[in-house]
TIMI-2910 file (N, C-alpha, C, CB; in pm, 1 decimal, decimal comma, always signed):
<rs>
+----------+----------+----------+----------+----------+----------+----------+----------+----------+----------+----------+----------+------+
!      n_x !      n_y !      n_z !     ca_x !     ca_y !     ca_z !      c_x !      c_y !      c_z !     cb_x !     cb_y !     cb_z ! resn !
+----------+----------+----------+----------+----------+----------+----------+----------+----------+----------+----------+----------+------+
!  -1060,5 !   +160,2 !   -694,7 !  -1045,5 !   +288,8 !   -630,5 !   -915,1 !   +286,5 !   -550,3 !  -1168,4 !   +321,4 !   -539,6 !  Met !
!   -839,0 !   +391,9 !   -561,3 !   -713,9 !   +404,2 !   -487,0 !   -734,9 !   +505,1 !   -373,9 !   -595,8 !   +448,2 !   -581,0 !  Lys !
!   -678,1 !   +476,1 !   -258,8 !   -684,7 !   +572,0 !   -148,1 !   -544,7 !   +621,0 !   -114,4 !   -751,2 !   +508,4 !    -23,3 !  Thr !
!   -537,4 !   +747,6 !    -79,3 !   -414,5 !   +810,0 !    -33,8 !   -444,2 !   +868,4 !   +103,7 !   -363,2 !   +920,1 !   -135,0 !  Thr !
!   -345,7 !   +862,9 !   +192,1 !   -367,7 !   +908,3 !   +329,8 !   -277,6 !  +1026,7 !   +362,3 !   -342,6 !   +793,5 !   +429,5 !  Arg !
!   -334,4 !  +1124,6 !   +428,2 !   -251,8 !  +1235,2 !   +475,6 !   -176,7 !  +1190,9 !   +599,8 !   -337,8 !  +1360,9 !   +505,0 !  Thr !
!    -71,5 !  +1263,5 !   +630,5 !     +2,9 !  +1237,2 !   +753,7 !    -90,7 !  +1250,5 !   +874,4 !   +123,8 !  +1334,6 !   +767,0 !  Tyr !
!   -177,6 !  +1350,8 !   +871,0 !   -268,5 !  +1376,3 !   +982,7 !   -368,6 !  +1262,3 !  +1002,0 !   -342,9 !  +1507,4 !   +960,5 !  Glu !
!   -412,9 !  +1203,0 !   +891,0 !   -501,9 !  +1087,5 !   +900,8 !   -429,4 !   +970,4 !   +965,6 !   -554,6 !  +1047,5 !   +761,8 !  Phe !
!   -310,3 !   +942,1 !   +916,8 !   -230,5 !   +831,8 !   +973,3 !   -203,1 !   +854,2 !  +1121,5 !    -97,4 !   +817,0 !   +897,2 !  Glu !
!   -168,0 !   +977,3 !  +1156,4 !   -140,5 !  +1011,3 !  +1296,0 !   -264,4 !   +988,2 !  +1382,4 !    -94,0 !  +1157,8 !  +1307,7 !  Asp !
!   -379,7 !  +1032,5 !  +1334,3 !   -504,9 !  +1012,3 !  +1407,6 !   -534,0 !   +863,0 !  +1424,7 !   -622,0 !  +1081,5 !  +1334,5 !  Trp !
!   -521,6 !   +786,9 !  +1315,4 !   -556,6 !   +645,0 !  +1320,3 !   -468,5 !   +567,1 !  +1417,5 !   -546,1 !   +584,1 !  +1181,7 !  Leu !
!   -341,7 !   +601,6 !  +1425,2 !   -251,6 !   +528,3 !  +1515,6 !   -282,3 !   +556,4 !  +1662,8 !   -106,3 !   +565,0 !  +1485,7 !  Thr !
!   -353,8 !   +664,1 !  +1691,6 !   -388,9 !   +692,3 !  +1831,9 !   -516,5 !   +620,6 !  +1874,4 !   -405,5 !   +842,8 !  +1853,1 !  Thr !
!   -587,5 !   +563,0 !  +1779,2 !   -712,1 !   +493,1 !  +1809,9 !   -683,7 !   +350,5 !  +1856,7 !   -804,6 !   +491,3 !  +1686,9 !  Glu !
!   -781,8 !   +289,6 !  +1920,0 !   -767,3 !   +152,2 !  +1969,4 !   -753,6 !    +56,3 !  +1851,3 !   -888,6 !   +112,0 !  +2058,5 !  Ser !
!   -694,8 !    -60,1 !  +1875,8 !   -682,7 !   -158,8 !  +1768,2 !   -818,5 !   -194,9 !  +1706,0 !   -615,5 !   -284,8 !  +1821,5 !  Pro !
!   -923,2 !   -199,5 !  +1786,6 !  -1057,1 !   -231,1 !  +1736,2 !  -1102,9 !   -124,7 !  +1636,1 !  -1158,0 !   -241,9 !  +1853,1 !  Lys !
!  -1085,8 !     +1,5 !  +1670,0 !  -1124,0 !   +110,7 !  +1579,6 !  -1038,6 !   +106,8 !  +1452,9 !  -1109,1 !   +247,9 !  +1650,2 !  Ile !
!   -909,2 !    +78,4 !  +1468,7 !   -821,4 !    +70,6 !  +1352,2 !   -870,1 !    -35,7 !  +1254,3 !   -677,5 !    +40,4 !  +1395,7 !  Gln !
!   -912,1 !   -150,7 !  +1305,5 !   -961,6 !   -258,8 !  +1220,1 !  -1091,2 !   -216,8 !  +1151,2 !   -984,0 !   -387,4 !  +1302,7 !  Val !
!  -1179,3 !   -149,1 !  +1224,0 !  -1305,9 !   -102,7 !  +1166,1 !  -1279,0 !     -6,9 !  +1050,2 !  -1393,4 !    -33,6 !  +1273,9 !  Ile !
!  -1188,7 !    +88,0 !  +1071,1 !  -1156,5 !   +186,7 !   +967,1 !  -1086,4 !   +120,6 !   +849,2 !  -1068,2 !   +298,9 !  +1024,5 !  Val !
!   -987,8 !    +35,8 !   +877,3 !   -914,1 !    -30,1 !   +769,1 !  -1004,4 !   -119,7 !   +685,3 !   -799,0 !   -112,2 !   +826,1 !  Glu !
!  -1100,8 !   -186,4 !   +748,4 !  -1190,1 !   -273,1 !   +670,6 !  -1280,9 !   -189,9 !   +579,5 !  -1275,5 !   -361,1 !   +764,9 !  Ser !
!  -1321,5 !    -71,6 !   +626,8 !  -1402,7 !    +16,5 !   +541,1 !  -1319,2 !    +66,5 !   +423,5 !  -1458,6 !   +136,9 !   +622,6 !  Arg !
!  -1193,3 !   +101,9 !   +448,6 !  -1103,2 !   +146,5 !   +342,2 !  -1082,4 !    +33,6 !   +241,2 !   -967,1 !   +192,7 !   +401,0 !  Ile !
!  -1068,9 !    -88,2 !   +289,5 !  -1055,0 !   -205,3 !   +201,9 !  -1175,2 !   -216,9 !   +107,6 !  -1040,7 !   -334,5 !   +286,0 !  Phe !
!  -1296,6 !   -198,8 !   +161,9 !  -1417,4 !   -208,0 !    +79,0 !  -1423,2 !    -96,0 !    -24,8 !  -1542,7 !   -203,5 !   +167,2 !  Arg !
!  -1373,0 !    +20,7 !    +12,6 !  -1367,7 !   +131,4 !    -84,0 !  -1270,5 !    +97,5 !   -196,1 !  -1325,9 !   +263,8 !    -14,5 !  Ile !
!  -1151,4 !    +49,6 !   -158,7 !  -1046,8 !    +22,0 !   -257,1 !  -1083,0 !    -93,3 !   -350,7 !   -916,7 !     -9,2 !   -186,3 !  Glu !
!  -1145,4 !   -196,6 !   -297,6 !  -1168,1 !   -316,3 !   -377,3 !  -1307,4 !   -326,1 !   -439,8 !  -1144,8 !   -435,2 !   -292,9 !  His !
!  -1406,4 !   -262,6 !   -378,1 !  -1544,1 !   -277,4 !   -426,9 !  -1611,9 !   -143,5 !   -456,9 !  -1626,3 !   -353,4 !   -325,2 !  Tyr !
!  -1540,5 !    -31,9 !   -440,1 !  -1599,7 !   +101,6 !   -457,2 !  -1722,7 !   +120,4 !   -369,1 !  -1637,1 !   +124,7 !   -603,7 !  Asp !
!  -1725,6 !    +52,9 !   -256,7 !  -1839,1 !    +62,5 !   -164,0 !  -1801,2 !   +153,2 !    -47,4 !  -1881,5 !    -78,7 !   -112,1 !  His !
!  -1864,1 !   +270,2 !    -40,7 !  -1831,5 !   +367,6 !    +63,2 !  -1917,9 !   +351,5 !   +187,7 !  -1846,6 !   +507,6 !     +8,9 !  Phe !
!  -2035,3 !   +295,1 !   +175,0 !  -2125,1 !   +284,1 !   +289,3 !  -2190,3 !   +417,8 !   +319,9 !  -2049,8 !   +233,0 !   +411,8 !  Gly !
!  -2210,9 !   +446,3 !   +448,6 !  -2279,0 !   +568,3 !   +491,8 !  -2185,6 !   +687,6 !   +474,1 !  -2325,5 !   +556,5 !   +639,5 !  Asp !
!  -2219,9 !   +775,0 !   +379,3 !  -2137,9 !   +891,7 !   +346,5 !  -2226,1 !  +1015,1 !   +348,6 !  -2068,5 !   +875,5 !   +207,9 !  Val !
!  -2170,7 !  +1123,6 !   +398,8 !  -2240,5 !  +1252,5 !   +394,3 !  -2148,7 !  +1354,2 !   +328,5 !  -2282,9 !  +1300,0 !   +537,5 !  Lys !
!  -2201,0 !  +1426,8 !   +230,3 !  -2126,8 !  +1535,0 !   +166,3 !  -2146,5 !  +1659,0 !   +253,2 !  -2174,9 !  +1559,8 !    +17,0 !  His !
!  -2036,2 !  +1721,4 !   +296,8 !  -2048,6 !  +1835,3 !   +388,6 !  -2001,1 !  +1966,2 !   +326,2 !  -1969,9 !  +1808,4 !   +515,4 !  Ile !
!  -1985,7 !  +1967,3 !   +194,5 !  -1959,4 !  +2091,1 !   +123,0 !  -1816,4 !  +2111,9 !    +80,7 !  -1999,9 !  +2203,3 !   +205,2 !  Gly !
!  -1801,1 !  +2184,9 !    -30,5 !  -1669,9 !  +2221,1 !    -85,8 !  -1581,0 !  +2100,2 !   -111,1 !  -1599,3 !  +2316,2 !     +7,7 !  Asn !
!  -1639,8 !  +1989,1 !   -154,1 !  -1563,3 !  +1869,8 !   -186,9 !  -1530,3 !  +1780,8 !    -68,6 !  -1438,4 !  +1909,3 !   -252,6 !  Gly !
!  -1565,1 !  +1822,3 !    +52,6 !  -1535,5 !  +1743,4 !   +172,5 !  -1653,5 !  +1651,2 !   +203,1 !  -1505,1 !  +1836,1 !   +294,2 !  Leu !
!  -1621,3 !  +1525,3 !   +233,4 !  -1722,2 !  +1425,9 !   +268,6 !  -1678,9 !  +1354,6 !   +395,7 !  -1744,0 !  +1324,3 !   +152,9 !  Cys !
!  -1774,5 !  +1286,1 !   +457,9 !  -1739,2 !  +1207,7 !   +576,0 !  -1797,2 !  +1067,9 !   +566,0 !  -1788,6 !  +1276,6 !   +703,7 !  Glu !
!  -1714,4 !   +971,2 !   +600,5 !  -1760,5 !   +834,5 !   +620,7 !  -1816,3 !   +830,9 !   +761,4 !  -1644,8 !   +727,6 !   +599,6 !  Leu !
!  -1934,8 !   +771,8 !   +781,5 !  -1997,4 !   +771,6 !   +913,1 !  -2022,4 !   +629,5 !   +961,9 !  -2128,4 !   +849,6 !   +909,5 !  Arg !
!  -2006,6 !   +611,5 !  +1090,9 !  -2038,5 !   +487,2 !  +1158,3 !  -2141,6 !   +515,5 !  +1265,6 !  -1912,1 !   +421,7 !  +1218,5 !  Trp !
!  -2220,3 !   +415,4 !  +1302,3 !  -2323,6 !   +433,3 !  +1404,4 !  -2266,1 !   +462,5 !  +1542,5 !  -2410,4 !   +310,3 !  +1411,2 !  Lys !
!  -2141,9 !   +422,9 !  +1566,4 !  -2079,8 !   +449,0 !  +1696,6 !  -2025,6 !   +592,1 !  +1706,9 !  -1966,8 !   +349,2 !  +1721,4 !  Asn !
!  -2047,1 !   +674,3 !  +1602,5 !  -2003,6 !   +813,3 !  +1605,5 !  -1871,4 !   +840,1 !  +1536,9 !  -1994,4 !   +858,1 !  +1744,5 !  Gly !
!  -1804,7 !   +735,9 !  +1496,1 !  -1675,4 !   +750,3 !  +1428,7 !  -1694,3 !   +821,5 !  +1295,4 !  -1608,5 !   +612,2 !  +1407,1 !  Leu !
!  -1598,6 !   +909,5 !  +1260,2 !  -1603,4 !   +983,0 !  +1134,2 !  -1465,2 !   +982,7 !  +1068,7 !  -1652,6 !  +1128,1 !  +1157,3 !  Arg !
!  -1462,8 !   +968,9 !   +936,1 !  -1340,6 !   +984,2 !   +857,8 !  -1372,5 !  +1082,2 !   +746,1 !  -1288,6 !   +845,7 !   +801,0 !  Val !
!  -1291,7 !  +1187,2 !   +735,6 !  -1313,8 !  +1292,7 !   +637,1 !  -1225,8 !  +1267,4 !   +514,9 !  -1284,3 !  +1432,6 !   +698,0 !  Tyr !
!  -1285,5 !  +1286,6 !   +397,0 !  -1212,7 !  +1256,2 !   +273,6 !  -1261,4 !  +1344,8 !   +160,1 !  -1228,9 !  +1107,7 !   +235,9 !  Phe !
!  -1187,3 !  +1341,5 !    +51,0 !  -1227,0 !  +1406,1 !    -73,6 !  -1179,1 !  +1320,0 !   -189,2 !  -1169,4 !  +1551,0 !    -83,7 !  Thr !
!  -1239,8 !  +1339,7 !   -303,5 !  -1191,1 !  +1275,4 !   -425,8 !  -1098,6 !  +1374,0 !   -494,5 !  -1309,5 !  +1232,0 !   -520,8 !  Arg !
!   -976,0 !  +1332,4 !   -520,8 !   -880,6 !  +1420,7 !   -587,4 !   -872,4 !  +1392,0 !   -736,3 !   -743,0 !  +1406,7 !   -524,5 !  Val !
!   -912,9 !  +1274,6 !   -775,9 !   -924,3 !  +1235,8 !   -915,7 !  -1042,8 !  +1140,5 !   -923,9 !   -790,9 !  +1169,3 !   -970,1 !  Glu !
!  -1078,8 !  +1100,5 !  -1043,2 !  -1194,6 !  +1013,1 !  -1059,9 !  -1182,5 !   +886,3 !   -977,4 !  -1212,6 !   +977,4 !  -1205,7 !  Thr !
!  -1065,7 !   +826,8 !   -974,1 !  -1046,9 !   +698,8 !   -904,6 !   -953,9 !   +708,9 !   -784,1 !   -992,6 !   +596,2 !  -1000,8 !  Arg !
!   -935,9 !   +829,3 !   -728,4 !   -845,7 !   +846,5 !   -613,4 !   -919,0 !   +921,0 !   -502,5 !   -716,1 !   +923,3 !   -654,6 !  Val !
!   -913,3 !   +863,7 !   -382,7 !   -973,4 !   +923,5 !   -264,2 !   -862,6 !   +962,7 !   -168,7 !  -1073,6 !   +826,4 !   -196,2 !  Val !
!   -865,5 !  +1085,9 !   -120,0 !   -769,1 !  +1133,9 !    -21,3 !   -834,1 !  +1129,3 !   +116,3 !   -720,3 !  +1278,4 !    -55,3 !  Leu !
!   -782,4 !  +1042,8 !   +203,3 !   -830,3 !  +1033,6 !   +341,6 !   -760,4 !  +1143,7 !   +420,6 !   -802,2 !   +890,6 !   +404,4 !  Leu !
!   -836,8 !  +1237,8 !   +473,0 !   -780,4 !  +1359,0 !   +529,6 !   -762,1 !  +1352,7 !   +680,6 !   -867,1 !  +1474,9 !   +495,1 !  Ile !
!   -866,9 !  +1313,0 !   +752,0 !   -862,7 !  +1319,9 !   +898,2 !   -974,4 !  +1233,5 !   +954,4 !   -875,8 !  +1467,1 !   +948,5 !  Tyr !
!   -970,0 !  +1208,1 !  +1082,0 !  -1074,5 !  +1129,6 !  +1146,3 !  -1107,0 !  +1182,6 !  +1283,8 !  -1033,4 !   +984,9 !  +1155,7 !  Gly !
!  -1215,7 !  +1133,3 !  +1337,5 !  -1256,3 !  +1175,6 !  +1471,4 !  -1387,3 !  +1111,6 !  +1510,4 !  -1268,2 !  +1327,2 !  +1479,0 !  Gly !
!  -1449,2 !  +1171,0 !  +1612,6 !  -1575,3 !  +1118,9 !  +1663,6 !  -1684,4 !  +1222,4 !  +1657,7 !  -1558,8 !  +1070,0 !  +1804,9 !  Gly !
!  -1805,5 !  +1178,1 !  +1682,4 !  -1922,0 !  +1265,8 !  +1677,4 !  -1909,0 !  +1381,3 !  +1777,2 !  -2049,6 !  +1185,8 !  +1705,8 !  Lys !
!  -1852,1 !  +1355,6 !  +1894,1 !  -1841,6 !  +1458,8 !  +1997,9 !  -1751,7 !  +1575,3 !  +1957,8 !  -1789,6 !  +1397,7 !  +2125,5 !  Asn !
!  -1650,8 !  +1548,5 !  +1876,2 !  -1556,8 !  +1653,0 !  +1832,7 !  -1579,6 !  +1691,6 !  +1687,2 !  -1412,2 !  +1605,8 !  +1851,7 !  Asp !
!  -1695,1 !  +1660,1 !  +1635,0 !  -1720,7 !  +1674,4 !  +1492,0 !  -1698,8 !  +1816,5 !  +1441,3 !  -1861,2 !  +1631,4 !  +1461,1 !  Gln !
!  -1745,0 !  +1915,1 !  +1515,2 !  -1733,3 !  +2053,9 !  +1469,2 !  -1586,8 !  +2093,6 !  +1449,9 !  -1800,9 !  +2149,2 !  +1569,3 !  Lys !
!  -1502,8 !  +2065,8 !  +1548,9 !  -1360,8 !  +2102,0 !  +1537,5 !  -1288,9 !  +2012,7 !  +1436,7 !  -1291,7 !  +2092,2 !  +1674,7 !  Ser !
!  -1329,6 !  +1886,4 !  +1426,9 !  -1267,8 !  +1795,1 !  +1329,8 !  -1297,0 !  +1839,5 !  +1186,4 !  -1318,4 !  +1651,1 !  +1351,8 !  Asp !
!  -1419,0 !  +1884,1 !  +1160,8 !  -1454,1 !  +1931,8 !  +1027,1 !  -1373,9 !  +2057,4 !   +994,9 !  -1606,2 !  +1960,1 !  +1016,6 !  Ile !
!  -1359,2 !  +2144,5 !  +1092,5 !  -1281,3 !  +2267,4 !  +1071,8 !  -1137,0 !  +2231,9 !  +1034,0 !  -1283,7 !  +2356,5 !  +1199,9 !  Lys !
!  -1078,3 !  +2138,1 !  +1107,6 !   -941,1 !  +2094,9 !  +1079,0 !   -933,4 !  +2026,4 !   +942,0 !   -890,5 !  +1999,0 !  +1189,5 !  Lys !
!  -1033,4 !  +1943,3 !   +910,9 !  -1035,0 !  +1873,3 !   +782,1 !  -1043,4 !  +1972,6 !   +665,7 !  -1153,5 !  +1774,6 !   +776,2 !  Ala !
!  -1118,2 !  +2079,5 !   +682,7 !  -1128,6 !  +2181,5 !   +576,6 !   -994,0 !  +2251,2 !   +554,5 !  -1237,2 !  +2286,3 !   +612,6 !  Arg !
!   -923,2 !  +2280,8 !   +662,9 !   -790,1 !  +2341,9 !   +652,1 !   -694,8 !  +2246,4 !   +581,0 !   -734,7 !  +2378,9 !   +792,5 !  Ile !
!   -698,4 !  +2119,1 !   +619,8 !   -610,2 !  +2019,6 !   +557,4 !   -648,2 !  +1997,5 !   +411,6 !   -616,0 !  +1886,1 !   +634,2 !  Leu !
!   -776,8 !  +1998,2 !   +380,9 !   -821,6 !  +1984,2 !   +242,4 !   -763,3 !  +2095,0 !   +157,0 !   -975,0 !  +1985,7 !   +234,1 !  Leu !
!   -767,6 !  +2217,1 !   +206,2 !   -711,7 !  +2330,7 !   +133,8 !   -560,2 !  +2312,2 !   +114,7 !   -741,4 !  +2462,9 !   +209,4 !  Glu !
!   -491,7 !  +2269,8 !   +219,9 !   -345,9 !  +2252,1 !   +214,0 !   -305,8 !  +2145,9 !   +112,1 !   -291,6 !  +2214,4 !   +351,9 !  Arg !
!   -377,2 !  +2033,0 !   +112,0 !   -336,7 !  +1921,3 !    +26,5 !   -385,9 !  +1932,8 !   -118,1 !   -386,8 !  +1793,0 !    +85,4 !  Tyr !
!   -487,0 !  +2014,8 !   -141,9 !   -541,2 !  +2020,7 !   -277,9 !   -513,3 !  +2153,2 !   -348,5 !   -689,8 !  +1996,8 !   -274,2 !  Thr !
!   -447,9 !  +2247,8 !   -283,1 !   -425,1 !  +2378,3 !   -344,1 !   -298,1 !  +2385,6 !   -428,6 !   -419,3 !  +2482,4 !   -237,6 !  Ser !
!   -221,5 !  +2278,3 !   -433,5 !    -95,9 !  +2283,3 !   -509,7 !   -113,9 !  +2258,3 !   -656,2 !     +0,6 !  +2184,2 !   -455,9 !  Ser !
+----------+----------+----------+----------+----------+----------+----------+----------+----------+----------+----------+----------+------+
</rs>
């Protein structure tokens, strides 16, 4: 599985603590090398979220059979606004 990252995802990840960055990167590694997504919720219109018990969320979509686009990230407390932003970014990156 190949992953592609949006600028907004990269920007979000760099603002997180090194511990969170390692947690997210290790999950991405498992997706890329083992096709193991872990706890995932489909939230409609092709948008999905990777979930962690600590409330961390990463929003993504599949753009091809073997390609995942990492769109945005956030926490449980900001989930409503993060999903709204992820939907806008999903439209921007997949409408071309």
